Structure formats: C-alpha cells, structure tokens
C-alpha positions as CSV (number, residue, x, y, z in Angstrom):
1,M,122.1,90.3,97.5
2,E,123.4,93.2,95.7
3,H,124.1,96.3,97.8
4,L,122.6,99.6,96.4
5,T,124.5,102.6,96.9
6,S,122.9,105.7,98.3
7,Q,122.6,107.3,94.9
8,Q,121.0,104.1,93.5
9,K,118.4,104.2,96.3
10,E,117.7,107.9,95.7
11,E,117.2,107.3,92.0
12,L,114.5,104.7,92.7
13,K,112.6,106.8,94.8
14,G,109.5,108.0,92.9
15,K,110.0,105.7,90.1
16,R,107.1,103.7,88.7
17,I,107.3,99.9,89.2
18,K,105.6,97.1,87.5
19,L,105.2,93.8,89.5
20,V,106.3,90.7,87.4
21,S,106.0,88.2,90.3
22,M,105.9,88.1,94.1
23,D,106.3,85.2,96.5
24,D,103.6,86.2,98.9
25,P,100.6,83.8,99.0
26,H,98.6,86.4,101.4
27,T,98.8,89.5,98.9
28,N,96.1,90.6,96.5
29,L,98.7,92.0,94.3
30,E,99.2,90.5,90.8
31,S,101.5,90.3,88.1
32,G,101.1,93.6,86.1
33,D,100.2,95.7,89.0
34,M,101.6,99.1,89.2
35,G,103.0,101.2,92.0
36,T,105.5,103.9,93.0
37,C,108.6,103.4,95.0
38,T,108.6,105.6,98.0
39,G,112.0,104.7,99.1
40,V,114.5,101.9,99.7
41,D,115.4,100.6,103.2
42,D,118.8,99.3,104.6
43,M,117.8,95.8,103.4
44,N,117.3,97.1,100.0
45,Q,113.7,96.4,100.1
46,L,111.8,98.7,97.9
47,L,109.0,100.5,99.9
48,M,106.1,100.7,97.8
49,K,102.6,102.5,97.3
50,W,100.8,100.3,95.2
51,D,97.8,101.7,93.0
52,R,95.5,99.0,94.6
53,G,96.2,100.5,97.9
54,S,98.8,98.1,99.3
55,S,102.0,99.2,100.8
56,L,103.8,95.9,100.7
57,S,107.4,96.1,100.0
58,L,109.3,94.3,97.2
59,L,112.0,92.0,98.4
60,P,115.3,91.8,96.6
61,D,116.4,88.3,95.5
62,V,112.7,87.0,96.0
63,D,110.3,89.2,94.1
64,E,110.6,90.3,90.4
65,W,109.7,93.8,89.0
66,E,110.4,96.3,86.3
67,V,111.2,100.1,86.5
68,I,109.1,101.8,84.1
69,E,110.2,104.6,82.2
70,E,108.9,108.2,82.7
71,A,105.6,109.0,81.0
72,S,107.3,112.0,79.3
73,N,109.7,109.6,77.5
74,I,107.0,107.2,76.4
75,M,105.0,110.3,74.9
76,K,108.1,111.4,73.1
77,F,108.5,107.8,71.6
78,E,104.8,107.8,70.7
79,R,105.2,111.2,68.8
80,F,108.3,109.8,67.1
81,I,106.6,106.6,65.6
82,Q,103.7,108.7,64.6
83,S,105.8,111.0,62.5
C-alpha cells in the first residue's frame, strides 16, 4: 500500500470523487456514483460523503476511483472548445 504524505492527504480533502468499482456486496453505491472526500485517515482510507447519502470509505488497493477536476476547470474547457 502506498503511503500518502500529509500534503497529499490535505489535497484530497474536498475533492470530488467518482466511483469506478467497489468490492463491498452490502453497499448500494454503484460505478459512476459521485461524492466528496472529507479526509484521509491513517490507513489511507478516503473518508467520503457520497451524493446518495452514504459515508462508506474508499479502501486503497481494493476500491477504484477517479478524482474529478474542479468545475471551474471544466467550464474553462467548455468555453475553449466553443470558441
């Protein structure tokens, strides 16, 4: 398991996360669900607030996810391609 630095943990806090896959048969979360990282614990688990209301953490080396770029960057890109 890769160890995250304090700075990397802080940078993840508040980021939007898109779930790719999760190895938990008891969750209602599905691939494509979105949430916000509220922090990273000492075991590098991403503490989450999912848009569906769940607070299930993401486990490193088990679950897969993507960090979504900030909306302001997406809007800049959309304006660029419309020009």
